[in-house]
C-alpha positions in Angstrom: -6.7 -36.7 36.2 -6.2 -40.1 37.8 -6.7 -41.2 41.3 -3.6 -42.3 42.1 -1.9 -38.9 40.6 -4.4 -37.0 43.1 -2.6 -38.5 45.9 0.6 -36.6 45.2 2.0 -33.5 46.8 2.8 -31.0 44.6 4.2 -27.2 44.5 3.0 -24.4 42.2 5.6 -22.3 42.1 4.5 -18.2 42.0 5.6 -15.5 44.4 9.4 -15.8 45.3 9.1 -14.6 49.0 5.4 -15.8 50.1 4.5 -19.5 50.1 1.1 -21.3 51.3 1.9 -24.7 53.1 -1.3 -26.8 52.8 -1.8 -29.7 54.7 -4.7 -32.2 54.2 -6.9 -34.4 56.4 -6.9 -37.4 58.5 -6.9 -40.4 55.8 -6.7 -38.0 52.9 -4.6 -36.8 50.5 -3.4 -33.4 48.7 -5.8 -33.7 46.1 -8.6 -32.2 48.6 -6.5 -29.3 48.8 -6.0 -28.8 44.7 -8.8 -26.0 44.4 -7.9 -24.0 47.0 -4.2 -24.3 45.8 -4.7 -23.5 42.5 -6.9 -20.4 43.4 -4.6 -19.1 45.7 -1.6 -19.3 42.9 -4.2 -17.1 40.8 -3.4 -14.5 43.4 0.1 -14.6 43.1 1.2 -17.3 46.3 3.8 -19.9 45.8 2.0 -23.2 47.1 3.2 -26.9 48.6 0.6 -28.9 49.1 1.9 -31.7 50.9 1.4 -35.8 51.4 1.5 -36.7 55.2 3.7 -39.7 56.5 1.8 -42.8 56.4 -1.1 -41.2 53.8 -1.8 -41.7 50.0 -1.6 -45.2 50.2 -3.4 -48.6 52.3 -4.6 -48.3 55.6 -2.3 -50.9 56.5 0.5 -48.5 55.8 -1.2 -45.5 57.4 -1.7 -48.1 60.7 2.1 -47.7 61.0 2.5 -44.2 62.1 1.9 -42.6 65.0 0.8 -38.9 65.5 5.0 -37.6 65.6 5.2 -39.0 62.1 2.4 -36.8 60.8 4.2 -33.7 63.0 7.6 -34.9 62.2 6.7 -34.7 58.6 5.0 -31.5 58.7 7.7 -29.7 60.4 10.3 -31.1 57.4 7.9 -29.7 55.3 7.7 -26.3 57.2 11.3 -26.5 57.6 12.4 -26.6 53.9 10.0 -23.8 52.6 11.0 -21.5 55.7 14.9 -21.8 53.9 13.3 -20.6 50.7 10.7 -18.1 51.4 10.6 -15.1 53.5 6.8 -15.7 54.6 4.8 -18.9 55.0 1.2 -19.4 55.6 0.2 -22.6 57.0 -3.5 -23.7 55.9 -4.9 -26.8 57.4 -7.9 -28.9 56.8 -9.3 -30.8 59.8 -6.3 -33.0 61.4 -4.5 -31.2 59.0 -5.6 -27.7 61.1 -4.3 -29.4 64.2 -1.4 -29.7 62.5 -1.1 -26.1 61.8 -1.5 -25.3 65.4 1.4 -27.3 66.0 3.2 -25.8 64.1 2.3 -22.2 64.9 3.2 -24.1 69.0 6.8 -25.1 68.1 7.6 -22.7 64.7 7.2 -19.5 63.6 4.5 -19.4 60.6 3.3 -15.7 59.6 -0.5 -16.8 59.9 -1.7 -19.8 60.2 -5.9 -20.7 58.5 -7.5 -23.7 60.5 -10.7 -25.1 58.3 -12.7 -27.6 60.2 -10.0 -28.3 63.1 -10.6 -31.7 64.7 -10.2 -30.5 67.4 -13.5 -32.4 69.2 -14.9 -35.0 67.5 -18.7 -35.4 67.0 -19.0 -39.0 67.4 -17.8 -39.6 71.1 -17.2 -43.3 70.0 -14.4 -41.9 68.6 -13.1 -41.2 71.8 -12.4 -45.3 72.2 -10.8 -45.7 69.5 -7.1 -46.8 71.6 -9.6 -50.1 73.1 -11.7 -50.5 70.1 -9.0 -51.3 67.8 -8.5 -54.2 69.2 -11.8 -56.2 68.6 -12.5 -53.8 65.1 -9.1 -53.0 63.6 -10.5 -50.7 60.3 -13.9 -49.2 60.0 -15.5 -48.3 56.7 -15.8 -44.5 55.8 -19.1 -42.7 55.9 -19.5 -40.9 52.7 -19.6 -37.3 53.1 -22.2 -35.9 50.2 -19.6 -33.2 48.1 -20.8 -31.3 44.9 -20.5 -33.5 42.0 -17.6 -31.6 40.6 -15.4 -31.7 43.6 -16.2 -35.6 44.8 -13.4 -37.1 42.6 -10.8 -35.0 44.4 -11.8 -36.7 47.9 -9.1 -39.5 47.7 -9.3 -40.9 51.3 -8.5 -44.0 52.5 -11.6 -46.6 52.2 -11.3 -48.1 55.1 -10.2 -46.0 58.5 -7.8 -47.7 60.9 -8.8 -47.4 64.0 -5.2 -47.4 65.6 -4.8 -44.4 63.5 -8.0 -42.6 65.1 -6.4 -43.0 68.3 -3.4 -41.5 67.1 -5.4 -38.4 65.9 -7.4 -38.3 69.3 -3.0 -38.0 70.9 -2.6 -35.1 68.2 -5.7 -33.3 69.7 -4.9 -33.7 72.9 -1.4 -32.6 72.9 -2.0 -29.8 70.9 -5.0 -28.7 72.8 -2.6 -28.6 76.0 -0.6 -26.2 74.1 -3.2 -23.9 72.7 -1.9 -21.0 74.7 1.8 -21.1 72.6 0.0 -20.0 69.4 0.9 -16.2 68.7 0.5 -15.8 65.1 -2.6 -14.0 63.1 -5.6 -17.1 62.8 -7.9 -17.6 60.6 -10.8 -20.3 61.8 -13.3 -21.8 59.6 -16.4 -24.1 59.5 -19.5 -25.4 58.1 -22.9 -25.5 60.2 -23.7 -28.8 58.1 -20.0 -30.5 59.7 -20.7 -33.9 61.0 -17.3 -35.1 61.9 -16.2 -32.5 64.3 -17.7 -31.1 67.3 -18.0 -26.7 66.8 -17.2 -26.3 70.3 -13.7 -27.1 69.3 -13.6 -24.2 67.5 -14.4 -22.0 70.3 -12.3 -23.3 72.6 -9.3 -23.4 70.0 -9.8 -19.6 69.6 -10.7 -18.7 73.1 -7.3 -20.8 74.6 -4.5 -19.3 71.7 -2.5 -16.0 72.7 -3.2 -14.4 68.9 -3.8 -11.0 68.8 -5.5 -11.5 65.6 -8.2 -13.9 65.2 -10.7 -14.1 63.0 -14.0 -17.2 62.2 -15.8 -17.7 58.9 -18.9 -20.0 59.7 -20.4 -21.0 56.5 -24.1 -22.0 56.8 -24.2 -24.7 53.6 -21.0 -27.0 54.2 -19.9 -29.7 55.7 -16.3 -30.8 56.6 -14.2 -31.0 53.9 -14.4 -27.0 53.7 -12.2 -26.9 50.7 -14.6 -28.9 48.4 -17.7 -27.8 49.8 -20.6 -25.7 48.2 -19.2 -22.5 49.8 -15.2 -22.9 48.9 -15.0 -19.9 46.8 -16.4 -17.4 49.4 -14.1 -19.3 51.8 -11.1 -19.1 49.5 -11.7 -15.2 48.8 -11.6 -15.1 52.6 -8.7 -17.0 53.2 -6.7 -14.7 50.5 -8.0 -11.3 52.2 -6.9 -12.6 55.6 -3.5 -13.7 54.0 -3.2 -10.1 52.7 -4.1 -8.3 55.6 -1.5 -10.2 57.9 
C-alpha cells in the first residue's frame, strides 16, 4: 500500500452496535493503528481510524494547528459515531491517548484504552518547545526501532514542528488538570523500552482518574508505538478481553 494511502482515515464496518474509535499519535497517521483495527474487526467490532487535524500532510500544515483543533476533530468523530452506535470505545496511542482521556472528560465513551499516554515526556527539553520554536522551528525525528514488517506503517512527519510540540505540552497539562473527570473503565499499556514517554505519567493518570475499573498492561520488550511493536498480538488480545469484559 502506498505511503499516501496509508495516511488516510479508514473505517471497517462489522458490528452495527459497537465501534472502536482509534486515535493515532503526535505527527502520526491512522496507518499506525491498521494492525489493531484489523484485529478488532476480526473479533466483530466496527472500527473508525481517524486522521487528526493538521496531520497526514506537511510539517508546515501541522504547524498551523493548535491542540484545540486536535480535540475538536476527535470530539467531532466521537459525536458522529455516538449517533450511529450504541457503544463507543476509544483507543488512543501516545497523544491519541491524551485525546482519549479528553473525550472521557467531556463526552461519554464506554471505555478508554490508553497506549503509551504522553502525559509526561522522557526528554525534559521537550518542555522548552515553546521557547525553542523561535530558534529551531523544526527538529528531525529520532528513528524508532520497529519490527521490519510493521516499519512501513509508521508514517510520521519527517520533521517535528516545535510549535506543535508546544501544543502537545499544553494538551497534556489540560488533560492532567481534569483527570478526576474520567469515570469510565480504563486500560493503560506501556512498553518498558519506551524512550519517548516517562512511565511515571501512567502512574499519575491511573491514580487520579475516578474510574472504578482501571487496569495496566506492561510490555517488557516494547518501545513507544505499541500497535506496531513486537508484542502487539499480546496487546491486541488484552484490549479485546478488556472490551468484552466492559
